[in-house]
C-alpha positions as CSV (number, residue, x, y, z in Angstrom):
1,M,151.6,143.6,119.2
2,T,154.0,140.7,118.0
3,P,152.9,138.4,114.8
4,L,152.2,135.3,117.1
5,K,149.8,137.4,119.2
6,E,148.3,138.8,115.3
7,E,148.1,135.2,114.1
8,L,146.2,134.0,117.0
9,G,143.7,136.7,117.2
10,K,142.7,136.1,113.7
11,L,142.4,132.5,114.4
12,A,139.9,133.4,117.0
13,Q,137.9,134.6,115.1
14,V,137.5,131.9,112.6
15,K,137.5,128.8,114.6
16,K,135.4,127.3,117.1
17,T,136.4,129.0,120.5
18,G,135.3,129.4,124.2
19,T,135.5,127.1,126.6
20,T,135.4,126.3,130.4
21,T,136.8,123.0,131.3
22,V,138.0,121.8,135.0
23,G,140.3,118.9,135.7
24,M,140.3,117.7,139.6
25,V,142.2,114.8,141.2
26,C,140.3,113.4,143.7
27,K,140.9,110.5,146.8
28,D,139.8,107.8,144.4
29,G,140.4,109.2,140.3
30,A,140.5,112.1,138.8
31,L,138.2,113.8,137.0
32,L,137.1,116.4,134.3
33,A,134.3,118.6,133.2
34,A,133.4,121.1,130.8
35,E,130.7,122.5,128.8
36,S,129.0,122.4,125.7
37,K,129.0,126.0,124.1
38,S,131.2,126.7,120.9
39,T,131.7,130.4,119.5
40,L,132.5,131.2,116.1
41,G,133.1,134.8,116.7
42,Y,129.7,136.5,118.1
43,L,128.1,133.8,116.9
44,I,127.4,130.5,119.0
45,A,128.0,127.5,116.4
46,S,127.1,124.7,119.0
47,K,125.0,124.4,122.1
48,E,126.1,120.7,122.6
49,S,130.2,120.4,122.0
50,E,132.2,117.3,122.9
51,K,134.9,119.0,124.8
52,I,136.2,116.2,126.6
53,M,138.1,113.4,124.5
54,Q,139.0,110.1,125.6
55,L,142.6,108.9,124.5
56,D,142.7,105.3,125.8
57,D,141.5,103.5,128.4
58,H,142.5,105.0,131.3
59,I,143.1,108.6,129.9
60,A,140.8,111.4,128.6
61,M,141.7,115.4,127.8
62,T,139.8,118.6,127.9
63,I,140.0,121.0,125.2
64,A,140.1,125.2,125.1
65,G,140.8,126.8,122.1
66,A,140.6,126.4,118.6
67,S,138.1,123.2,118.4
68,G,140.0,122.2,114.8
69,D,143.3,121.8,116.2
70,A,142.4,120.2,119.7
71,Q,140.6,117.5,117.4
72,A,143.6,117.0,115.5
73,L,145.6,116.3,118.1
74,A,143.5,113.9,119.9
75,R,143.7,111.6,116.5
76,Y,147.4,112.1,116.8
77,L,147.6,111.1,120.6
78,K,144.9,108.3,120.4
79,A,147.2,106.5,117.5
80,E,150.8,106.9,119.2
81,L,149.1,105.4,122.2
82,K,147.5,102.6,120.7
83,L,150.8,102.1,119.0
84,F,152.5,102.3,122.1
85,S,150.1,99.7,123.9
86,I,151.0,97.3,120.8
87,E,154.5,97.7,120.6
88,N,155.0,97.5,124.3
89,Q,152.1,95.4,125.7
90,R,151.4,97.7,128.2
91,K,149.2,101.2,128.8
92,A,151.3,104.3,128.5
93,S,151.4,106.1,131.8
94,V,149.5,109.0,132.0
95,I,152.9,111.6,132.5
96,G,154.5,110.0,129.0
97,A,150.9,110.2,127.1
98,A,151.3,114.3,128.8
99,T,155.0,114.6,127.7
100,L,154.2,113.1,124.4
101,L,151.7,115.9,123.6
102,S,154.0,118.2,124.9
103,N,156.8,117.4,122.8
104,I,154.2,117.5,119.8
105,L,153.3,121.2,120.6
106,Q,156.9,122.3,121.0
107,G,157.8,121.0,117.9
108,S,154.8,123.0,115.9
109,K,155.6,126.0,117.9
110,F,156.6,128.3,114.9
111,Y,152.7,127.1,113.5
112,P,151.2,126.9,117.0
113,Y,148.3,125.1,118.0
114,Y,145.6,127.5,119.1
115,V,145.0,125.4,122.2
116,Q,144.9,125.2,126.2
117,L,144.6,121.6,127.0
118,I,144.1,119.4,130.4
119,V,145.2,115.5,130.1
120,A,144.2,113.3,133.2
121,G,144.0,109.5,134.1
122,Y,144.7,106.9,136.5
123,D,147.6,104.5,136.0
124,S,149.7,102.1,138.7
125,A,150.7,105.6,140.5
126,G,147.5,106.7,141.1
127,P,145.1,109.6,139.6
128,H,147.0,112.6,137.7
129,I,146.2,116.1,136.1
130,Y,148.4,117.7,133.6
131,D,147.9,121.0,131.7
132,L,149.3,122.1,128.9
133,D,149.6,125.5,126.9
134,P,149.9,125.9,123.1
135,L,154.1,126.4,123.0
136,G,154.2,122.5,125.1
137,S,154.5,123.7,128.5
138,V,153.6,121.0,131.1
139,E,152.6,121.1,135.0
140,E,151.0,118.6,137.0
141,E,148.7,120.1,139.0
142,R,148.2,118.1,142.4
143,K,144.6,119.6,143.3
144,F,143.0,120.9,140.2
145,F,143.2,123.3,137.1
146,S,140.9,125.1,134.9
147,T,140.9,126.1,131.4
148,G,139.5,128.4,128.9
149,S,137.9,131.6,128.7
150,G,135.7,131.0,132.0
151,S,138.2,129.6,133.9
152,P,139.0,132.9,136.4
153,M,135.1,132.5,137.4
154,A,136.0,128.8,137.7
155,L,139.0,128.5,140.0
156,G,137.6,131.3,142.3
157,V,134.8,129.0,143.2
158,L,137.4,125.8,142.9
159,E,139.8,127.9,145.2
160,D,137.2,128.3,147.6
161,S,135.7,125.1,147.9
162,Y,138.4,122.2,147.4
163,K,139.2,119.9,149.7
164,E,141.8,117.2,149.8
165,G,140.5,113.9,150.2
166,L,137.1,114.8,147.8
167,S,135.4,111.5,146.4
168,L,134.9,111.6,142.6
169,E,130.7,112.1,143.1
170,E,131.9,115.5,145.5
171,G,134.2,116.6,143.0
172,A,131.7,116.4,140.1
173,K,129.6,118.2,142.0
174,L,132.2,120.8,142.8
175,A,133.2,121.0,139.1
176,M,130.0,121.3,137.8
177,R,129.0,124.6,140.1
178,A,132.3,125.8,139.2
179,I,131.6,125.8,135.5
180,K,128.0,127.1,136.3
181,S,129.1,130.0,137.9
182,A,131.6,130.6,134.7
183,I,128.5,130.3,132.7
184,E,127.0,133.1,134.6
185,R,129.6,135.7,133.5
186,D,131.6,133.9,130.4
187,I,130.1,134.9,127.3
188,G,131.8,131.7,125.6
189,S,131.1,129.4,128.5
190,G,127.4,128.1,128.1
191,G,125.4,125.2,126.2
192,K,123.0,122.9,127.3
193,A,125.1,120.5,129.2
194,I,128.0,119.6,131.4
195,D,130.2,116.5,130.6
196,I,132.0,115.0,133.2
197,A,135.0,112.5,132.6
198,M,136.0,110.1,135.7
199,M,139.1,108.1,135.6
200,T,139.6,105.3,137.9
201,K,141.4,102.2,138.4
202,D,138.5,100.5,136.1
203,G,138.8,103.0,133.2
204,V,137.5,106.0,132.0
205,K,133.5,107.0,132.4
206,I,131.9,109.9,130.7
207,T,128.4,111.2,131.5
208,R,126.6,114.0,129.9
209,H,124.1,116.2,132.2
210,D,121.6,118.8,131.7
211,I,122.9,122.2,132.8
212,D,119.0,123.2,133.7
213,K,118.5,120.0,136.0
214,I,122.1,120.8,137.9
215,G,121.4,121.6,141.2
216,K,117.6,120.9,141.4
């Protein structure tokens, strides 16, 4: 085992981890979804964690991995995007925010942030989602993506049911179904709620949905 893998393994035992998140491009905006369980080793640390963080008026991010690392990155991004808007009198593009985050992660690769992230937003070019790994690799996803320990199950549902031209409401239902599928099989995913963030030309709207009431 490499020193990096050994270090990441140790971090997983002492940091809040365990997640299923989903990002999706819809015809009228970008969508993020995440469940609300976080684990501390074999302990359920919280059933009401917030795994979607708003970075700007038009951009949000999902977090998977170590909560402390992800929260620090979110604070960093919020400050940088605020400074950009003040200095340039305009909002940063979604790819600009994702590239900045990529550069931060790459600059810390010898002491990496233990995270996997999805950045989503809506700008003049429309809706976008980007996924990033701990070393700063960034990829634009044209349809959907999922991160976290429950992502294999969620991706199976998305691969089967995603269709071009979904509305945000249809996308939200599909995202919740994908996450509920992951919850059924992944011990790191669960909690009391699923959060949904919708990014449109009107901004970011985040809502929380009781897992027990979804689909009823």
